[in-house]
C-alpha positions, -999 to 999 in steps of 0.1 A, spaced: 396 468 -420 410 454 -454 392 420 -460 414 396 -462 424 382 -494 399 352 -500 374 382 -499 392 405 -521 394 371 -543 355 367 -547 341 398 -532 361 428 -538 361 460 -515 334 487 -511 340 520 -507 346 536 -476 324 568 -489 350 591 -481 371 613 -502 368 633 -532 384 610 -559 376 573 -562 400 548 -574 380 518 -593 407 487 -590 412 447 -591 410 433 -558 449 420 -562 457 455 -557 437 465 -528 467 460 -500 495 481 -523 467 514 -534 464 512 -492 500 512 -488 506 535 -509 473 558 -497 488 558 -461 524 564 -471 511 594 -492 486 609 -471 462 608 -498 431 608 -475 410 628 -505 413 593 -525 388 567 -520 390 530 -530 368 502 -544 379 470 -558 362 442 -581 367 408 -577 405 397 -582 388 365 -600 373 388 -628 414 381 -639 401 341 -645 374 361 -667 392 388 -684 363 393 -711 342 403 -680 365 432 -670 355 458 -690 317 454 -680 325 454 -646 345 484 -647 319 503 -668 293 492 -642 315 504 -614 318 538 -631 284 544 -637 274 535 -600 297 557 -584 307 580 -604 280 609 -595 293 605 -559 330 620 -569 347 646 -588 369 622 -606 377 585 -609 407 568 -619 409 534 -630 437 509 -614 437 483 -643 461 475 -670 445 460 -704 444 429 -685 441 405 -709 410 428 -726 425 436 -762 420 474 -758 385 470 -746 391 481 -714 410 517 -727 383 522 -752 356 521 -728 373 543 -703 380 569 -730 346 566 -737 331 570 -702 358 603 -697 381 588 -669 421 577 -672 433 541 -666 469 528 -655 490 522 -685 506 492 -697 496 455 -706 491 439 -674 501 445 -632 537 423 -641 545 451 -667 535 484 -646 550 464 -610 582 461 -625 579 497 -648 565 496 -684 593 501 -699 618 481 -680 596 452 -681 594 456 -724 632 455 -719 630 419 -715 628 403 -749 634 368 -738 609 361 -707 582 345 -735 585 316 -716 581 330 -675 554 328 -655 552 355 -632 539 361 -599 530 391 -574 527 392 -534 492 385 -542 492 359 -561 519 336 -542 492 340 -513 463 332 -537 487 307 -558 459 274 -556 428 298 -560 449 316 -592 466 288 -608 463 254 -591 427 249 -587 413 265 -622 438 248 -638 426 214 -626 461 207 -608 447 196 -578 429 171 -590 451 163 -621 486 167 -616 500 153 -641 485 178 -666 515 199 -649 542 195 -679 515 198 -706 499 234 -691 533 246 -681 558 224 -705 567 260 -725 576 281 -692 611 279 -680 611 300 -650 587 313 -627 593 350 -611 583 363 -584 576 404 -588 579 410 -549 562 445 -537 573 438 -501 604 420 -485 590 390 -466 607 357 -465 576 340 -459 563 351 -492 597 347 -507 601 308 -496 565 301 -507 571 317 -538 600 292 -541 573 267 -537 550 275 -562 578 274 -587 588 237 -573 552 226 -577 551 238 -613 589 223 -622 600 258 -632 633 275 -620 631 301 -594 637 341 -599 632 367 -576 629 401 -586 620 433 -558 602 454 -578 582 479 -552 552 494 -565 566 501 -600 545 524 -619 518 518 -597 527 544 -576 539 567 -606 503 566 -619 486 573 -585 512 600 -578 505 619 -615 471 611 -605 464 627 -571 491 656 -588 471 666 -621 438 665 -601 453 687 -576 464 713 -602 428 711 -617 414 722 -587 434 751 -584 429 765 -620 
């Protein structure tokens, strides 16, 4: 059974020990990956997730991914890293290349959820603040408390003064989450925009990985 979002944030997800191929992902992507796995019948894929709160410390992501690859690679035929660059400044891509494992393309999950090409076309969104389904649910844990706004709400305008809107990139159609996202925008004093993205390039990347490994197994 999938842990709750609080557990995915602080602890991540251990692999089930089934499947020939392992996905090493951010805990913030666990629900989306497992939904795609179920939809596509990818029973040959196993999933382990690192704690989602590593995104509060992007300098730790590369080492955590490397440790996970080295820990698990002897038990799987191939490993795919389901992280984008995520603030590592290219270090994660370089480490994955050195380890001989592939990863999702893109600067961050906001980009690959919308589709990297579509996201890059938004030249006027330097002042946008993005939330996904997971981040809407975990808004206090990832935004409000780490930025000290629960204790010092007067800091809001200093921190978010250069932002103009909150963009909710929805992976699922959930009226309750949309209502909460609107509330998040109001709490930050930002205009609100809703975008249904679905799984975007995440679905494409996982499909390409499974197709490639299936073809390689035949040759």
